[in-house]
C-alpha positions as CSV (number, residue, x, y, z in Angstrom):
1,M,-102.9,26.6,47.8
2,A,-100.1,27.3,50.2
3,A,-100.0,23.6,51.2
4,L,-100.1,22.5,47.6
5,A,-97.2,24.9,46.8
6,A,-95.2,23.6,49.7
7,C,-95.8,20.0,48.6
8,Y,-94.8,20.9,45.0
9,L,-91.6,22.7,46.2
10,G,-90.8,19.8,48.5
11,C,-91.1,17.3,45.7
12,I,-88.8,19.4,43.5
13,W,-86.3,19.5,46.4
14,L,-86.5,15.8,47.0
15,D,-85.9,15.1,43.4
16,A,-83.0,17.5,43.2
17,I,-81.1,15.9,46.0
18,G,-81.6,12.5,44.4
19,T,-83.8,10.7,47.0
20,G,-86.1,9.2,44.3
21,I,-89.1,9.6,46.6
22,P,-91.1,11.7,44.0
23,N,-90.7,8.8,41.5
24,H,-92.4,6.4,44.0
25,L,-95.2,8.8,45.2
26,L,-96.3,10.6,42.0
27,P,-97.8,9.2,38.8
28,G,-95.8,9.5,35.6
29,P,-97.5,12.6,34.2
30,A,-97.0,14.5,37.5
31,R,-93.4,13.5,37.9
32,I,-92.4,15.5,34.8
33,F,-93.3,18.7,36.6
34,V,-91.0,18.1,39.6
35,Q,-88.0,16.6,37.8
36,V,-84.9,18.7,37.8
37,A,-82.6,18.5,34.8
38,Q,-79.2,17.1,35.9
39,L,-77.0,18.8,33.3
40,F,-73.8,18.0,35.1
41,P,-74.3,14.9,37.3
42,Y,-70.6,14.0,37.1
43,A,-68.8,17.4,36.9
44,A,-65.1,17.4,36.3
45,V,-62.8,18.1,39.2
46,E,-59.7,18.5,37.0
47,V,-58.7,20.3,33.9
48,T,-56.7,18.3,31.3
49,D,-53.9,20.0,29.5
50,F,-52.3,18.0,26.7
51,R,-48.6,18.4,25.9
52,A,-45.9,17.0,23.7
53,R,-42.2,16.5,24.1
54,G,-39.9,15.7,21.2
55,Y,-36.7,13.6,21.1
56,R,-34.1,15.8,19.3
57,C,-31.7,13.8,17.2
58,S,-29.0,16.4,17.8
59,T,-29.1,16.3,21.6
60,K,-30.5,12.8,22.0
61,K,-32.9,14.1,24.7
62,F,-36.6,14.9,25.0
63,E,-37.6,18.5,25.2
64,E,-41.0,20.2,25.4
65,L,-42.4,21.3,22.0
66,D,-44.5,24.3,21.2
67,L,-47.2,22.9,18.9
68,A,-49.2,26.1,18.5
69,P,-47.9,26.8,14.9
70,Y,-48.8,23.3,13.8
71,F,-52.3,23.0,15.3
72,P,-53.9,26.5,15.2
73,I,-57.5,27.3,16.2
74,H,-56.9,30.0,18.9
75,S,-53.1,30.2,19.0
76,G,-53.0,32.1,22.3
77,D,-54.9,29.7,24.5
78,K,-55.2,25.9,25.0
79,E,-58.0,25.4,22.4
80,G,-55.8,24.1,19.6
81,R,-56.3,21.2,17.2
82,F,-53.7,19.1,19.1
83,D,-55.8,19.3,22.3
84,R,-58.9,18.4,20.3
85,A,-57.2,15.4,18.6
86,M,-55.9,14.1,22.0
87,F,-59.2,14.6,23.7
88,F,-61.4,12.8,21.1
89,Y,-58.9,10.1,19.9
90,L,-56.9,9.6,23.1
91,K,-57.2,5.8,23.0
92,Q,-56.7,5.3,19.3
93,R,-53.1,4.2,18.6
94,E,-53.4,5.0,14.9
95,V,-54.2,8.7,15.6
96,K,-51.3,9.0,18.1
97,E,-48.9,7.5,15.6
98,A,-50.2,9.9,12.9
99,L,-49.6,12.8,15.4
100,D,-46.1,11.5,16.0
101,Q,-45.3,11.4,12.3
102,Y,-46.9,14.8,11.7
103,I,-45.1,16.6,14.6
104,A,-41.8,15.0,13.7
105,G,-42.2,16.0,10.0
106,A,-43.2,19.5,10.9
107,E,-40.3,20.1,13.2
108,G,-37.9,18.5,10.7
109,R,-38.9,21.0,8.0
110,R,-37.6,23.8,10.2
111,G,-34.1,22.5,9.6
112,P,-31.7,19.6,10.4
113,E,-31.0,20.9,14.0
114,Y,-34.7,20.6,14.7
115,A,-35.0,17.0,13.5
116,L,-37.1,14.7,15.8
117,G,-36.7,11.0,16.3
118,G,-40.0,10.8,18.0
119,V,-42.5,12.3,20.4
120,M,-43.9,11.7,23.9
121,L,-47.6,12.7,24.2
122,L,-48.8,13.4,27.7
123,S,-51.5,15.1,29.7
124,L,-51.4,17.2,32.9
125,R,-54.4,17.1,35.2
126,W,-54.8,20.4,37.1
127,P,-57.2,20.5,40.0
128,I,-60.1,22.9,39.5
129,P,-60.1,25.6,42.1
130,A,-62.9,25.8,44.7
131,L,-66.0,27.7,43.7
132,G,-65.5,31.4,44.2
133,A,-61.7,31.2,44.4
134,S,-59.8,33.7,42.3
135,E,-58.3,32.2,39.2
136,E,-55.8,33.8,36.8
137,R,-56.2,33.7,33.1
138,Y,-54.8,30.6,31.3
139,R,-51.1,30.8,30.8
140,R,-49.0,28.0,29.5
141,I,-46.5,26.9,32.1
142,P,-43.4,25.0,30.9
143,L,-43.3,21.4,31.9
144,E,-40.2,21.9,34.0
145,D,-42.1,24.5,36.1
146,V,-45.2,22.4,36.6
147,P,-45.5,21.4,40.3
148,R,-45.0,17.7,41.1
149,S,-48.5,17.6,42.6
150,V,-50.1,18.0,39.2
151,E,-50.8,14.5,37.8
152,R,-49.0,13.5,34.6
153,H,-50.2,10.7,32.3
154,F,-48.1,9.5,29.4
155,W,-50.3,8.3,26.5
156,Y,-47.7,7.6,23.8
157,V,-44.0,7.4,23.3
158,T,-42.3,6.6,20.0
159,S,-40.4,3.3,20.2
160,I,-36.7,3.4,20.7
161,A,-36.2,1.5,17.4
162,E,-38.2,4.1,15.5
163,R,-36.4,7.0,17.2
164,E,-33.0,5.4,16.2
165,R,-34.3,4.8,12.6
166,R,-35.4,8.4,12.2
167,C,-32.3,9.8,13.7
168,G,-30.0,7.4,11.7
169,E,-28.5,6.0,14.9
170,N,-27.8,2.3,14.6
171,P,-30.6,1.6,12.1
172,V,-32.5,-1.6,12.9
173,T,-32.0,-4.2,10.3
174,P,-35.0,-6.3,9.2
């Protein structure tokens, strides 16, 4: 029994480290009992944090936007509807254009000084700390304070012509 148990545990170990040896040695019905569920075969090494910057018509500059009031789920952490929309529809231009229009409209309703000509949608990729390392609770760090070592990826920027049209600067004629 001890030898059988050692063979069984050895097969489990060989399957877990990905050798494929148990698949060649054991018949199909026996392989089921030694296979290890690989729940996370390609685990993430980074955390993605989605952000938006708005082009203010009054200053003609981009500045970081606080989108929590416009995309609530849990307003105090990063689990907002904006993050969800960016995660699931990141590569769909129509969705990013709709986000652009929604954000610009929501900011503009705050008053003329808040009017946006457009937005810049981007992501930050923070490295996940090593297993066992201490980690502080999530806290939103302003873009200006994010270290340069954190990777940035720009997913969408409103066109210059559209920004000018929205701000009323040199409207583009058809």
